[in-house]
C-alpha positions as CSV (number, residue, x, y, z in Angstrom):
1,M,18.4,-44.7,-8.5
2,K,14.8,-44.3,-7.2
3,A,11.9,-43.7,-9.5
4,L,10.9,-40.3,-10.5
5,T,7.5,-39.0,-11.5
6,L,7.9,-37.8,-15.1
7,T,5.5,-36.3,-17.6
8,L,6.6,-35.8,-21.2
9,I,4.5,-33.7,-23.5
10,L,5.1,-32.8,-27.2
11,F,3.9,-29.4,-28.2
12,L,3.1,-28.7,-31.8
13,P,0.9,-25.7,-31.4
14,I,-1.4,-26.1,-34.4
15,I,-4.0,-23.9,-32.7
16,L,-3.1,-20.4,-31.8
17,F,-5.3,-18.1,-29.7
18,T,-5.5,-14.4,-29.5
19,Q,-7.4,-12.1,-27.1
20,T,-9.8,-9.3,-28.0
21,A,-9.2,-5.9,-26.4
22,I,-10.7,-5.4,-23.0
23,E,-14.2,-4.1,-23.4
24,K,-15.9,-2.1,-20.7
25,Y,-19.5,-2.9,-19.7
26,E,-21.8,-0.1,-20.9
27,G,-23.8,-0.2,-17.6
28,N,-20.9,0.6,-15.4
29,P,-20.3,1.1,-12.5
30,V,-21.6,-2.2,-11.3
31,L,-21.0,-1.5,-7.6
32,D,-21.4,2.0,-6.2
33,V,-21.0,3.8,-2.9
34,G,-23.4,3.4,0.0
35,P,-25.9,6.0,1.2
36,A,-24.8,9.1,3.2
37,G,-23.6,8.2,6.6
38,S,-22.7,4.6,5.7
39,W,-19.3,2.9,6.2
40,D,-18.7,3.0,2.4
41,E,-20.3,6.4,1.5
42,T,-17.2,7.8,-0.1
43,A,-15.6,5.0,-2.1
44,V,-15.9,1.3,-3.0
45,I,-12.6,0.1,-4.6
46,T,-10.1,-2.8,-4.9
47,P,-12.6,-5.7,-5.5
48,S,-11.6,-9.3,-5.1
49,V,-14.0,-11.8,-6.8
50,V,-14.3,-15.5,-6.3
51,V,-16.6,-17.6,-8.5
52,N,-18.1,-20.5,-6.5
53,G,-20.4,-22.6,-8.8
54,T,-23.0,-20.1,-10.1
55,T,-22.3,-17.5,-7.5
56,F,-19.9,-14.6,-7.8
57,K,-18.6,-13.4,-4.5
58,M,-16.9,-10.0,-4.1
59,W,-14.9,-8.5,-1.2
60,Y,-14.2,-4.9,-1.6
61,T,-12.7,-1.9,0.2
62,G,-15.2,0.7,1.5
63,Y,-14.2,4.2,2.6
64,D,-16.2,6.6,4.7
65,G,-13.9,9.6,4.4
66,S,-11.8,8.5,7.5
67,H,-11.2,4.8,7.5
68,H,-11.1,1.8,5.1
69,R,-12.9,-1.4,5.9
70,I,-13.8,-4.5,3.9
71,G,-17.3,-5.4,2.7
72,Y,-19.0,-8.3,0.9
73,A,-21.4,-8.6,-2.1
74,T,-22.8,-11.4,-4.2
75,S,-24.0,-11.7,-7.8
76,T,-25.3,-14.4,-10.2
77,D,-23.6,-12.9,-13.3
78,G,-20.8,-10.7,-12.1
79,I,-22.7,-7.6,-13.1
80,N,-25.7,-7.2,-10.8
81,W,-24.4,-7.1,-7.2
82,T,-26.2,-7.2,-3.9
83,K,-24.2,-5.9,-0.9
84,A,-24.5,-7.8,2.4
85,D,-25.7,-4.7,4.2
86,D,-26.9,-6.7,7.2
87,V,-23.3,-7.9,8.0
88,N,-21.1,-5.3,6.3
89,P,-18.3,-4.5,6.9
90,V,-17.3,-8.1,7.2
91,L,-13.7,-7.2,8.1
92,D,-13.4,-4.2,10.5
93,L,-10.6,-2.2,12.0
94,G,-8.5,-3.8,14.7
95,V,-8.8,-2.8,18.3
96,A,-7.1,0.4,19.5
97,D,-3.3,0.4,19.2
98,S,-3.3,-2.7,17.1
99,W,-1.3,-2.9,13.8
100,D,-4.5,-2.5,11.7
101,D,-6.5,-0.1,13.9
102,E,-6.7,2.6,11.2
103,S,-7.3,0.7,8.0
104,V,-8.1,-2.7,6.5
105,A,-8.1,-2.6,2.7
106,S,-7.2,-4.2,-0.6
107,P,-8.5,-7.7,0.1
108,C,-7.3,-10.8,-1.9
109,V,-9.5,-13.8,-1.3
110,L,-9.0,-17.4,-2.3
111,Y,-11.2,-20.4,-1.6
112,D,-9.6,-23.8,-1.3
113,G,-12.8,-25.8,-1.2
114,N,-13.0,-25.8,2.6
115,I,-12.2,-22.3,3.8
116,Y,-11.9,-18.7,2.5
117,K,-8.5,-17.1,2.9
118,M,-8.0,-13.4,2.8
119,W,-4.8,-11.3,2.6
120,Y,-5.4,-7.6,3.2
121,G,-3.5,-4.4,3.7
122,G,-3.5,-2.5,7.0
123,N,-1.4,0.6,7.9
124,G,1.3,-0.2,5.3
125,L,1.6,-3.9,6.3
126,I,-0.2,-7.1,5.1
127,G,-2.4,-9.3,7.2
128,Y,-4.3,-12.6,6.9
129,A,-7.7,-13.9,7.9
130,T,-9.8,-17.0,7.4
131,S,-13.6,-17.7,7.1
132,P,-15.8,-20.7,6.7
133,D,-18.4,-18.7,4.7
134,G,-16.7,-15.5,3.5
135,I,-18.7,-13.4,6.0
136,T,-17.4,-14.3,9.5
137,W,-13.7,-13.8,9.5
138,T,-11.0,-14.6,12.0
139,K,-7.8,-12.5,11.8
140,H,-4.4,-14.0,12.2
141,D,-2.5,-12.4,15.2
142,G,-0.4,-9.7,13.6
143,P,0.8,-9.0,10.1
144,V,2.2,-11.8,7.9
145,L,4.2,-9.6,5.6
146,E,6.1,-6.5,6.9
147,I,8.2,-3.8,5.3
148,G,11.7,-4.5,4.2
149,S,14.9,-3.7,6.1
150,E,16.2,-0.2,6.2
151,G,17.4,1.0,2.8
152,S,15.5,-1.6,0.8
153,W,13.0,-0.9,-2.0
154,D,10.0,-1.6,0.3
155,D,11.2,-0.3,3.7
156,Y,8.3,2.2,4.0
157,L,5.2,0.3,2.8
158,T,4.1,-3.2,1.7
159,I,0.5,-3.1,0.4
160,I,-2.1,-4.5,-2.1
161,P,-1.4,-8.3,-1.8
162,K,-2.4,-10.7,-4.6
163,V,-1.9,-14.4,-3.9
164,V,-1.8,-17.4,-6.3
165,F,-1.8,-21.0,-4.9
166,L,0.4,-23.5,-6.8
167,E,0.4,-27.1,-5.8
168,N,1.7,-26.9,-2.2
169,R,2.8,-23.3,-1.9
170,H,1.5,-19.8,-2.2
171,M,3.1,-16.9,-4.2
172,M,2.2,-13.3,-3.2
173,F,2.7,-10.3,-5.4
174,F,2.6,-7.0,-3.6
175,S,3.4,-3.3,-4.0
176,G,6.4,-1.9,-2.1
177,Y,7.6,1.7,-1.5
178,D,10.7,3.1,0.0
179,G,9.2,6.5,0.7
180,E,11.1,8.2,-2.1
181,H,11.4,6.4,-5.4
182,G,7.9,5.3,-6.2
183,F,6.0,2.0,-6.0
184,S,7.3,-1.2,-7.5
185,I,6.0,-4.8,-7.3
186,G,7.6,-7.6,-5.4
187,C,7.1,-11.3,-4.8
188,A,7.1,-13.6,-1.7
189,R,6.5,-17.3,-1.2
190,S,4.9,-19.3,1.6
191,P,4.0,-23.0,2.3
192,D,0.9,-22.0,4.3
193,G,-0.1,-18.5,3.4
194,I,1.1,-17.2,6.8
195,V,4.9,-17.5,6.9
196,W,6.3,-15.6,4.0
197,T,9.8,-15.3,2.5
198,K,10.4,-12.5,0.1
199,E,12.2,-13.3,-3.1
200,E,15.0,-10.9,-2.4
201,D,17.2,-12.2,-5.2
202,F,14.6,-11.0,-7.7
203,N,12.7,-8.2,-6.0
204,P,11.4,-5.9,-7.2
205,I,10.2,-8.2,-10.0
206,L,8.4,-5.3,-11.8
207,E,9.4,-1.7,-12.0
208,A,8.3,1.3,-14.1
209,S,9.9,1.3,-17.5
210,Y,7.6,3.2,-19.8
211,S,6.7,6.9,-19.7
212,W,3.0,6.2,-19.0
213,E,3.9,4.3,-15.9
214,D,5.7,7.3,-14.3
215,N,7.6,5.3,-11.7
216,Q,4.3,4.1,-10.0
217,L,3.3,0.4,-10.2
218,Y,0.5,-1.0,-8.1
219,T,-0.5,-4.6,-7.9
220,G,-3.7,-5.3,-9.8
221,D,-4.3,-9.1,-10.1
222,V,-2.5,-12.2,-11.1
223,L,-3.8,-15.4,-12.8
224,M,-2.2,-18.7,-13.8
225,V,-3.5,-19.6,-17.2
226,N,-2.1,-22.4,-19.4
227,N,1.0,-22.6,-17.2
228,M,1.7,-18.9,-17.5
229,F,1.4,-16.2,-15.0
230,E,-0.6,-13.2,-16.2
231,M,-0.5,-9.9,-14.3
232,W,-2.5,-6.8,-14.6
233,Y,-1.1,-3.8,-12.7
234,A,-2.0,-0.1,-12.2
235,A,0.4,2.6,-13.2
236,G,0.2,6.3,-13.5
237,S,1.3,9.8,-12.5
238,G,1.5,10.4,-8.8
239,G,-1.7,8.5,-8.1
240,Y,-3.6,10.1,-11.0
241,N,-4.1,9.2,-14.7
242,L,-4.0,5.5,-13.6
243,R,-4.2,2.9,-16.3
244,T,-3.8,-0.9,-16.3
245,G,-0.7,-2.6,-17.7
246,Y,-0.2,-6.2,-18.5
247,A,2.8,-8.6,-18.1
248,T,3.5,-12.4,-18.4
249,S,5.9,-14.8,-16.8
250,S,6.7,-18.5,-16.8
251,D,8.0,-18.6,-13.2
252,G,6.4,-15.6,-11.5
253,L,9.8,-14.0,-11.0
254,N,11.0,-13.0,-14.5
255,W,8.3,-10.8,-16.3
256,S,7.8,-9.5,-19.8
257,K,5.6,-6.3,-20.0
258,N,3.4,-5.0,-22.8
259,D,4.8,-1.6,-23.8
260,V,1.3,-0.1,-23.9
261,Y,-1.6,-0.2,-21.3
262,V,-4.5,-2.5,-21.9
263,L,-7.2,-0.6,-20.1
264,T,-7.4,3.2,-19.7
265,Y,-9.7,5.7,-17.9
266,G,-12.7,7.3,-19.5
267,A,-13.2,10.8,-20.9
268,Y,-13.9,13.9,-18.8
269,G,-17.3,13.6,-17.1
270,E,-17.5,9.8,-17.4
271,W,-17.7,7.8,-14.2
272,D,-14.1,6.4,-14.6
273,Y,-12.4,9.6,-15.5
274,K,-8.8,9.6,-14.3
275,F,-8.6,6.0,-13.0
276,A,-8.9,2.5,-14.5
277,C,-7.3,0.1,-12.0
278,L,-8.0,-3.5,-12.8
279,S,-8.2,-5.3,-9.4
280,S,-9.8,-8.7,-9.9
281,S,-10.0,-11.2,-12.8
282,Y,-11.5,-14.6,-13.6
283,F,-11.0,-16.8,-16.7
284,D,-13.8,-19.3,-17.5
285,G,-11.8,-21.0,-20.3
286,E,-13.1,-18.7,-23.0
287,T,-13.7,-15.2,-21.6
288,Y,-11.7,-13.1,-19.1
289,H,-13.9,-11.3,-16.6
290,F,-12.5,-8.2,-15.0
291,W,-13.5,-5.9,-12.2
292,Y,-11.8,-2.5,-11.9
293,D,-12.2,0.5,-9.8
294,S,-12.1,4.2,-10.6
295,E,-12.8,7.7,-9.4
296,K,-16.4,8.8,-10.0
297,Y,-16.5,12.5,-11.0
298,K,-13.5,13.2,-8.7
299,T,-15.7,12.7,-5.7
300,S,-15.9,8.9,-5.0
301,G,-14.6,5.6,-6.0
302,A,-16.8,2.9,-7.8
303,I,-16.3,-0.5,-9.3
304,G,-16.8,-1.4,-13.0
305,Y,-16.8,-4.6,-15.1
306,A,-15.1,-5.5,-18.4
307,T,-14.4,-8.6,-20.5
308,S,-11.9,-9.9,-23.0
309,T,-12.7,-13.0,-25.1
310,I,-10.3,-15.6,-26.6
311,V,-10.8,-15.6,-30.4
312,G,-8.9,-15.9,-33.7
313,V,-8.1,-19.6,-33.9
314,K,-5.5,-20.3,-36.6
315,E,-4.4,-23.7,-37.8
316,E,-0.7,-23.3,-38.1
317,V,2.1,-25.8,-37.5
318,S,4.9,-24.1,-35.6
319,I,8.4,-25.6,-35.6
320,P,11.2,-24.1,-33.4
321,V,13.9,-22.3,-35.3
322,K,16.7,-23.1,-32.9
323,Y,17.6,-25.5,-30.0
324,E,16.6,-24.0,-26.7
325,L,16.5,-25.0,-23.0
326,N,14.2,-22.9,-20.9
327,Q,14.4,-22.0,-17.3
328,N,12.4,-24.4,-15.1
329,Y,9.2,-23.2,-13.4
330,P,8.4,-22.9,-10.7
331,N,11.8,-22.1,-9.4
332,P,12.4,-22.5,-6.5
333,F,10.3,-25.7,-6.4
334,N,8.9,-28.3,-4.1
335,P,8.3,-31.1,-5.0
336,S,7.9,-30.7,-8.7
337,T,9.0,-28.4,-11.5
338,I,8.5,-28.2,-15.3
339,I,11.4,-28.1,-17.8
340,K,10.7,-27.1,-21.4
341,Y,13.0,-27.4,-24.4
342,N,12.7,-26.8,-28.2
343,I,14.1,-29.0,-31.0
344,P,14.3,-27.6,-34.6
345,N,15.4,-30.9,-36.1
346,E,15.0,-34.6,-35.2
347,S,17.7,-35.4,-32.7
348,N,18.9,-37.8,-30.1
349,I,18.0,-36.1,-26.8
350,T,19.4,-36.6,-23.3
351,L,18.2,-34.5,-20.4
352,K,19.7,-35.1,-17.0
353,V,19.8,-33.6,-13.5
354,F,23.0,-33.3,-11.4
355,D,23.8,-32.1,-7.9
356,V,26.4,-29.5,-7.1
357,L,29.2,-32.1,-7.0
358,G,28.3,-33.2,-10.6
359,R,26.7,-36.5,-9.6
360,E,23.8,-37.6,-11.7
361,V,20.5,-37.4,-9.9
362,A,18.1,-38.4,-12.7
363,T,17.8,-39.1,-16.4
364,L,14.7,-37.3,-17.6
365,V,15.0,-38.0,-21.4
366,N,17.2,-40.4,-23.4
367,Q,15.7,-41.0,-26.8
368,Q,15.4,-39.9,-30.4
369,Q,12.8,-37.1,-30.7
370,K,11.2,-35.2,-33.7
371,A,11.3,-31.5,-34.1
372,G,8.9,-29.7,-31.7
373,Y,8.3,-28.2,-28.3
374,Y,8.7,-30.4,-25.3
375,E,8.3,-30.3,-21.6
376,V,9.2,-32.8,-18.8
377,Q,8.0,-32.7,-15.2
378,F,10.6,-33.5,-12.6
379,T,9.0,-34.6,-9.3
380,S,11.4,-35.2,-6.3
381,N,8.9,-36.9,-4.0
382,N,10.5,-40.4,-4.4
383,V,14.1,-39.2,-4.5
384,Q,16.1,-38.5,-1.4
385,L,17.2,-35.0,-2.3
386,T,17.9,-32.2,0.2
387,S,17.3,-28.5,-0.3
388,G,19.8,-26.9,-2.5
389,V,21.0,-26.0,-6.0
390,Y,20.7,-28.6,-8.8
391,F,21.6,-28.5,-12.5
392,Y,19.8,-29.8,-15.5
393,K,21.7,-30.4,-18.8
394,I,20.5,-31.1,-22.3
395,L,22.5,-32.7,-25.1
396,A,20.9,-32.6,-28.6
397,G,23.4,-33.2,-31.4
398,D,26.1,-30.5,-31.1
399,F,23.8,-28.4,-28.8
400,V,24.7,-28.5,-25.1
401,E,23.2,-26.3,-22.4
402,T,23.0,-26.4,-18.6
403,K,20.8,-24.4,-16.2
404,K,20.4,-24.4,-12.5
405,M,17.3,-24.8,-10.3
406,L,16.7,-24.6,-6.5
407,L,14.8,-27.2,-4.5
408,L,13.3,-25.9,-1.2
409,R,12.1,-28.6,1.2
């Protein structure tokens, strides 16, 4: 049997963290519309912020009353912004009769250390562009994510992309609409950010389930923090009374939602009356920084800032109350995935991986272990495994459980 790359970690969470409520900045909005006659005179919305060193960089949607385009601004603190008016908009409409000739909007920008990558919405589809500096962009030829097949949940629109990069693959979260039943949120994966495969076995991954959501869910932003996906999404009534909800997931496919919203719109007459749609987030290890958009006095859209801080440290030893084998994440995976399990009592543990014919592929754990929370990383780089379904099985005393995982080469 060839060697595997394994990492075994014991979790005894003696430190527990809690978050404060999201607090709006008193000086909001932090980015407002442009002057009369400008390309963004009616609205500035859907910000996407990247922090590069000490510089905050924002790409946002500007609206002139007829068309949406994408602009650029910078800040040293995330609050005081300077628009790049000499180059804006940095992403313009496509040429006549092209797929994005009427609208380019809802940017999501990532920086990989070499180039900036942008996914954006255009005429109900999703496109892709790259830039060396965040200002001069080259569009990919044609959309990279289109609507679903006829009769599917997203056969009318696919909009508002949010992309997370994990090791050697991208995951996109997007809003879909079938023209009749409201917006839901789906997921797609890609090795390069260009060729996408929708997670049809799971989509939509998030649907309206509470009265305040009113069958309308729009992608807000997604972060990976401490091996967990965190999602903020907008929901409301027919495009009005939009608030921000919150959900978490270990694999990006199976989500648990808060039953109440975490950010709501302001009172009548305030700048964010009727809307509070969190669109971009950044976590510095202690504080979450948020940028959200809203409707200003029912006449224009503007962008605000908010924060939430990690507080409430408690020294508490936590021991599992039962044996448990968790679903691996990511799943599907290539080349590595994490498997977590819980042990309430000291036990002799074996954890093995098998193929669909029942042949043993790897022994991940075979030892006596104390009560606690554990995880093991299975990396298939040095193992001649083909794409397909595999099973991992734990034996701990009288406890036996098997789960399946999917390797995609």
